[in-house]
C-alpha positions as CSV (number, residue, x, y, z in Angstrom):
1,M,-9.5,-18.8,14.1
2,A,-7.3,-19.9,11.1
3,D,-3.8,-17.7,11.7
4,M,-3.3,-17.8,8.0
5,V,-5.7,-16.7,4.7
6,R,-5.8,-18.1,1.5
7,A,-6.0,-15.7,-1.5
8,V,-5.5,-16.1,-4.9
9,V,-2.9,-14.1,-6.8
10,Q,-2.3,-12.7,-10.4
11,T,1.1,-12.7,-10.8
12,G,1.2,-11.9,-14.8
13,P,-0.9,-12.6,-17.8
14,R,-3.0,-15.8,-17.5
15,Q,-0.8,-16.6,-14.6
16,M,-2.6,-17.3,-11.3
17,E,-1.5,-19.1,-8.0
18,M,-2.7,-19.5,-4.6
19,R,-1.0,-17.7,-1.8
20,E,-1.7,-17.6,2.1
21,Y,-1.3,-14.7,4.6
22,P,-1.4,-13.7,8.0
23,R,-4.5,-12.9,8.9
24,P,-4.8,-9.2,9.6
25,S,-4.9,-7.4,13.3
26,L,-7.0,-4.1,13.8
27,G,-5.4,-0.9,13.9
28,G,-3.5,1.4,11.7
29,D,-4.8,0.8,8.6
30,T,-7.1,-1.7,9.1
31,G,-10.2,-0.6,10.2
32,A,-12.2,-4.3,9.6
33,L,-11.9,-7.5,8.6
34,L,-14.4,-8.9,6.3
35,R,-15.4,-12.5,5.9
36,V,-16.0,-12.4,1.8
37,E,-18.6,-14.6,1.0
38,A,-18.9,-14.0,-2.8
39,C,-17.2,-12.0,-5.1
40,G,-18.2,-11.3,-8.8
41,I,-16.3,-11.4,-12.0
42,C,-15.9,-8.2,-14.0
43,G,-15.3,-8.2,-17.7
44,S,-12.0,-6.1,-16.5
45,D,-10.9,-9.1,-14.9
46,V,-11.0,-11.3,-17.7
47,E,-8.8,-8.3,-19.6
48,Q,-6.7,-8.1,-16.7
49,Y,-6.2,-11.9,-16.6
50,K,-5.3,-11.8,-20.3
51,G,-3.0,-9.2,-20.0
52,A,-5.0,-6.6,-21.7
53,M,-4.8,-4.1,-19.5
54,G,-1.1,-4.0,-18.8
55,T,0.7,-5.7,-15.8
56,R,0.9,-2.5,-13.6
57,G,0.1,-2.9,-10.0
58,L,0.8,-6.9,-10.3
59,P,1.5,-9.3,-8.8
60,M,-2.4,-8.6,-6.7
61,I,-5.6,-10.3,-5.5
62,P,-8.3,-9.3,-7.8
63,G,-11.6,-9.1,-7.0
64,H,-13.1,-5.6,-7.0
65,E,-17.0,-6.8,-6.2
66,P,-16.7,-8.5,-2.7
67,L,-19.8,-9.1,-0.6
68,G,-18.9,-10.2,2.8
69,V,-19.6,-10.3,6.6
70,I,-18.0,-8.1,9.0
71,E,-15.9,-10.0,11.3
72,E,-13.6,-7.8,13.3
73,I,-13.6,-4.1,13.4
74,T,-12.4,-0.8,15.2
75,D,-14.9,1.3,17.0
76,E,-13.6,4.5,15.1
77,T,-14.2,2.5,12.0
78,A,-17.8,1.4,13.0
79,A,-18.9,4.8,13.7
80,R,-17.7,6.4,10.9
81,W,-19.5,3.7,8.5
82,G,-22.4,3.3,10.7
83,V,-21.9,-0.8,11.1
84,Q,-21.2,-3.3,13.7
85,A,-19.2,-7.0,13.4
86,G,-21.9,-9.2,11.9
87,D,-23.3,-6.8,9.1
88,R,-23.6,-7.7,6.0
89,V,-21.8,-5.5,3.7
90,A,-21.2,-4.5,0.0
91,V,-17.7,-3.0,-0.4
92,E,-16.4,-0.3,-3.2
93,I,-13.5,-0.7,-5.4
94,L,-11.9,2.8,-4.5
95,I,-10.4,4.1,-1.2
96,P,-10.7,7.6,-1.6
97,C,-8.5,9.9,0.7
98,R,-11.8,11.4,1.6
99,S,-10.2,15.1,2.7
100,C,-8.9,16.5,-0.7
101,G,-11.0,19.1,-2.5
102,R,-12.4,16.5,-5.1
103,C,-13.6,14.3,-2.2
104,L,-15.2,17.1,0.1
105,A,-17.1,18.0,-3.3
106,G,-18.7,14.8,-3.2
107,N,-16.5,13.5,-6.3
108,Y,-14.6,11.1,-4.4
109,M,-14.5,8.6,-7.6
110,N,-12.0,11.2,-8.8
111,C,-9.9,11.8,-5.8
112,K,-6.2,12.9,-6.3
113,N,-4.8,10.8,-3.0
114,R,-6.5,7.6,-3.6
115,V,-5.4,5.0,-0.5
116,G,-5.5,2.4,-3.4
117,S,-8.3,-0.3,-4.1
118,H,-10.2,-3.5,-3.3
119,G,-9.1,-5.6,-6.1
120,G,-8.3,-3.6,-8.9
121,G,-5.2,-1.9,-10.7
122,N,-6.0,1.4,-11.2
123,P,-4.8,2.7,-8.5
124,P,-2.9,-0.3,-7.2
125,A,-4.1,-2.8,-4.5
126,R,-1.7,-2.5,-1.0
127,H,1.1,-4.7,-1.9
128,G,1.1,-7.3,0.5
129,R,-2.1,-6.8,1.4
130,L,-5.7,-8.7,1.7
131,T,-7.1,-6.1,-0.7
132,G,-8.9,-8.0,-3.2
133,G,-12.1,-10.5,-3.0
134,Y,-10.9,-13.8,-4.4
135,A,-9.7,-14.0,-0.7
136,E,-11.6,-15.6,2.5
137,Y,-11.1,-12.5,4.4
138,I,-10.3,-8.6,3.0
139,D,-8.5,-6.5,5.1
140,L,-10.1,-2.8,4.9
141,H,-8.8,0.3,5.0
142,P,-10.9,2.6,7.2
143,N,-11.5,5.0,4.2
144,S,-13.1,2.0,2.5
145,I,-16.7,2.5,1.3
146,V,-18.9,0.2,2.3
147,H,-22.8,0.0,1.8
148,P,-24.9,-2.4,4.1
149,M,-27.1,-5.1,2.5
150,R,-30.1,-7.5,4.2
151,G,-28.3,-10.7,5.6
152,D,-31.2,-13.1,3.8
153,I,-30.7,-12.8,0.5
154,P,-28.6,-15.4,-1.0
155,A,-24.9,-14.3,-1.4
156,E,-24.6,-14.9,-4.6
157,I,-27.8,-12.8,-5.7
158,A,-27.0,-10.3,-3.4
159,V,-23.3,-9.7,-5.0
160,M,-24.6,-8.8,-8.3
161,Y,-24.9,-5.1,-6.9
162,N,-21.8,-4.2,-8.8
163,P,-22.9,-5.0,-12.1
164,L,-26.7,-3.3,-11.3
165,G,-25.3,-0.5,-10.0
166,A,-23.1,0.2,-13.2
167,G,-26.9,-0.5,-15.1
168,V,-28.3,1.9,-12.6
169,R,-25.4,4.7,-13.2
170,W,-24.3,4.2,-16.9
171,A,-28.1,3.9,-18.3
172,L,-29.9,6.5,-15.9
173,H,-27.4,8.8,-14.3
174,Y,-24.6,9.0,-17.5
175,G,-27.0,8.5,-20.6
176,G,-30.1,10.2,-18.5
177,V,-32.6,7.3,-19.9
178,H,-36.4,8.3,-18.6
179,L,-39.8,8.2,-19.7
180,G,-40.2,7.2,-23.1
181,S,-36.6,7.1,-24.3
182,T,-35.2,4.9,-27.0
183,V,-32.3,3.5,-25.9
184,L,-29.6,1.0,-28.3
185,V,-27.4,-1.1,-25.4
186,L,-24.5,-2.4,-27.2
187,G,-23.3,-5.8,-25.5
188,A,-25.5,-8.5,-23.3
189,G,-23.3,-9.2,-21.0
190,Q,-24.3,-8.9,-17.4
191,R,-23.9,-5.0,-17.0
192,G,-25.8,-4.7,-20.5
193,L,-28.8,-7.1,-19.0
194,A,-28.6,-4.6,-15.8
195,A,-29.0,-1.3,-18.5
196,I,-31.6,-2.8,-19.7
197,L,-33.1,-3.9,-16.5
198,A,-32.6,-0.1,-15.2
199,S,-34.0,1.6,-18.6
200,R,-37.2,-0.7,-18.3
201,Y,-37.8,0.3,-14.7
202,V,-37.8,4.0,-15.8
203,G,-40.2,3.3,-18.5
204,A,-37.9,4.0,-21.3
205,G,-40.3,3.6,-24.7
206,T,-38.0,1.0,-26.9
207,I,-35.0,-0.8,-26.0
208,I,-32.7,-2.7,-28.4
209,A,-30.2,-4.9,-27.2
210,T,-27.2,-6.7,-29.6
211,G,-25.1,-9.2,-29.0
212,L,-23.1,-12.0,-31.1
213,T,-24.5,-15.4,-32.0
214,R,-23.0,-17.2,-29.0
215,D,-25.1,-14.6,-26.9
216,A,-28.3,-16.1,-28.4
217,N,-29.2,-17.2,-24.3
218,K,-28.2,-13.6,-23.2
219,L,-30.2,-12.3,-26.2
220,E,-33.3,-14.2,-24.6
221,L,-33.1,-13.1,-21.3
222,A,-32.5,-9.2,-22.4
223,K,-36.0,-9.4,-23.5
224,E,-37.2,-11.0,-20.7
225,F,-35.4,-8.0,-18.7
226,G,-37.3,-5.3,-20.7
227,A,-35.7,-5.4,-24.4
228,D,-38.1,-4.8,-26.9
229,V,-35.6,-6.2,-30.1
230,A,-32.5,-8.2,-29.5
231,I,-30.1,-7.8,-33.2
232,N,-27.3,-10.5,-33.8
233,V,-24.9,-8.5,-35.2
234,E,-23.4,-11.2,-37.0
235,E,-27.0,-11.7,-38.7
236,E,-27.9,-7.7,-39.1
237,N,-26.6,-4.6,-39.4
238,T,-26.9,-3.1,-36.5
239,V,-27.7,0.9,-37.3
240,E,-29.2,-0.4,-40.3
241,R,-32.2,-2.3,-38.1
242,V,-31.8,0.7,-35.6
243,R,-32.5,3.3,-38.2
244,E,-35.6,1.1,-39.5
245,L,-36.9,0.7,-36.0
246,T,-36.8,4.4,-34.9
247,G,-38.4,5.6,-38.3
248,G,-34.9,6.5,-39.4
249,D,-34.1,9.0,-36.5
250,G,-32.0,6.9,-34.0
251,V,-32.3,6.3,-30.6
252,D,-31.5,8.8,-27.9
253,V,-28.7,7.0,-25.9
254,V,-26.5,4.1,-26.8
255,L,-24.7,2.6,-24.3
256,D,-21.6,0.9,-25.3
257,L,-20.5,-2.1,-23.0
258,T,-18.5,-4.3,-25.3
259,P,-14.8,-5.6,-24.3
260,M,-12.0,-4.5,-27.1
261,A,-14.2,-4.0,-29.6
262,H,-14.0,-1.1,-32.1
263,Q,-17.1,-1.5,-34.4
264,P,-19.8,-0.7,-31.8
265,I,-18.5,2.4,-31.4
266,R,-18.7,3.4,-34.7
267,D,-22.1,2.2,-34.6
268,A,-22.9,3.9,-31.6
269,I,-22.1,7.0,-33.9
270,D,-24.1,5.9,-36.5
271,A,-27.1,4.8,-34.4
272,V,-27.6,7.9,-31.9
273,R,-30.3,10.5,-33.4
274,W,-28.8,14.0,-33.8
275,G,-28.2,15.6,-30.3
276,G,-28.2,12.3,-28.7
277,T,-26.3,11.0,-26.3
278,I,-23.2,8.2,-26.4
279,V,-21.8,6.2,-23.0
280,L,-18.5,4.2,-23.5
281,A,-18.1,1.8,-20.5
282,G,-16.8,-0.7,-22.5
283,L,-12.8,-1.1,-21.7
284,K,-11.0,-1.1,-25.1
285,G,-7.1,-1.8,-23.6
286,Q,-4.6,0.3,-25.2
287,Q,-6.0,0.1,-28.5
288,N,-6.1,2.7,-30.7
289,I,-9.8,3.3,-32.7
290,E,-10.7,5.5,-35.8
291,L,-13.3,7.7,-35.7
292,V,-14.6,10.3,-38.0
293,T,-15.1,13.0,-35.3
294,D,-17.0,15.2,-38.0
295,K,-19.7,13.2,-37.1
296,L,-19.7,14.2,-33.4
297,I,-19.6,17.6,-34.3
298,N,-22.2,17.4,-36.9
299,K,-24.5,15.2,-35.1
300,A,-23.9,17.7,-31.9
301,L,-23.5,14.6,-29.7
302,T,-22.9,14.3,-25.8
303,V,-19.9,11.3,-25.1
304,K,-19.4,10.1,-22.0
305,G,-16.9,8.0,-20.5
306,A,-18.6,5.9,-17.6
307,F,-15.9,5.1,-15.1
308,S,-17.0,2.6,-12.6
309,V,-20.0,2.9,-9.9
310,D,-20.2,5.7,-7.2
311,A,-22.4,5.2,-4.1
312,A,-25.8,6.5,-5.6
313,G,-25.2,3.9,-8.2
314,Y,-24.7,1.3,-5.7
315,E,-27.5,2.4,-3.1
316,N,-30.1,2.1,-6.1
317,A,-28.6,-1.6,-6.9
318,I,-28.9,-3.3,-3.4
319,K,-32.6,-1.2,-3.3
320,L,-33.2,-3.1,-6.5
321,I,-31.9,-6.4,-5.3
322,E,-33.8,-6.2,-1.7
323,S,-37.4,-5.6,-3.6
324,G,-37.5,-9.0,-5.2
325,R,-39.0,-7.6,-7.8
326,F,-36.8,-9.0,-10.8
327,P,-36.1,-12.3,-11.6
328,L,-32.1,-11.7,-10.7
329,H,-31.5,-15.4,-10.7
330,K,-31.6,-15.9,-14.3
331,M,-28.4,-13.9,-14.6
332,Q,-26.2,-16.0,-12.1
333,T,-25.2,-19.0,-14.0
334,H,-21.6,-19.6,-12.2
335,K,-20.1,-20.1,-8.9
336,F,-16.9,-21.7,-7.7
337,G,-14.7,-21.5,-4.6
338,L,-11.1,-20.2,-4.8
339,D,-9.8,-23.3,-6.4
340,G,-11.9,-22.7,-9.5
341,V,-10.9,-18.9,-10.2
342,E,-9.1,-19.3,-13.4
343,H,-11.0,-21.7,-14.7
344,A,-14.2,-19.1,-13.5
345,I,-13.0,-16.4,-15.8
346,Q,-11.9,-18.7,-18.6
347,L,-15.9,-19.4,-19.0
348,L,-16.7,-15.6,-18.3
349,A,-14.3,-14.8,-21.2
350,G,-16.1,-17.5,-23.5
351,E,-12.9,-19.7,-23.6
352,V,-14.7,-22.9,-21.9
353,P,-16.1,-25.1,-24.7
354,G,-19.9,-26.1,-24.0
355,E,-20.3,-23.5,-21.2
356,D,-21.7,-20.1,-21.2
357,G,-21.9,-17.6,-18.0
358,I,-23.7,-14.2,-17.5
359,H,-22.8,-13.6,-13.7
360,V,-19.9,-15.9,-12.2
361,A,-19.0,-15.5,-8.7
362,I,-16.3,-16.6,-6.5
363,M,-17.7,-17.7,-3.1
364,P,-14.6,-18.9,-1.2
365,G,-16.7,-21.0,1.2
366,L,-17.5,-23.8,-1.4
């Protein structure tokens, strides 16, 4: 086994470099060593790369959607997680304390004593440790949360557990989408597509997707995944089209999954029906957005902020992947080795002319 492990480190906005770290040894706050098979790139990774999320926690190893195989694990950690060396697992981003009142009540996503995170900046990862997925190995804390997954599924498909989990949680758990619901999904990225798939899976009545002109391929895939109508917001007025499709009533649920864009939030308020639900999941950085809050009051709206994915979302997503019922390979457009991390992020950001990415994975073994 190699004594040193390669990892890509973000040191500042648009600044990435390859570094080497000593291979971790088990014991103490290292419960297991994970060999990374693949790590998905999230829209928040793009904004972190650009500097829109600030510089808190830098330098850090990004990558909070890792999938891999456990190479080494302590007996105590194996008993706690119910896994053993050789098992493939998906890793959750947050590392909760597992003992505070919030954790004991099942609200570990809001743990006030988090140990850290895997590849995320909030809270910062453990400095100097192999915690992010843009690395050959990850040092897993005993408090990390992992989910077993079958090993016969291609890694680039299996690693979609995070965006699919987001689609399940944000549409179904937060939005309450159910049989017959009318749904508007603002944004046709990987999480928008996942939300459409989840909504169709539970029998939503009418699903409407939106995107830009450059998202033409994504909007076509949205229809294949279950959207009834796809709106190009640069050619049509979203609110007017939604009212036309719903007889003037508006939709039951709106999911805003667009990063850094203000107009979709205003569209969400105008396009949702009286008494409807808006789920906000698209990060806007530190930008201030002007809203007419009387509309929220007079329409008796429920507005929910969607933070990350919880265990139920991950488990449902893994079941969905393992079912083999959906053409998920059509979402997976690119995969790169560690040397291609920066190009991969720029591609997902739409900054690479001639290349359009939906789900982009980093695979250290390439």
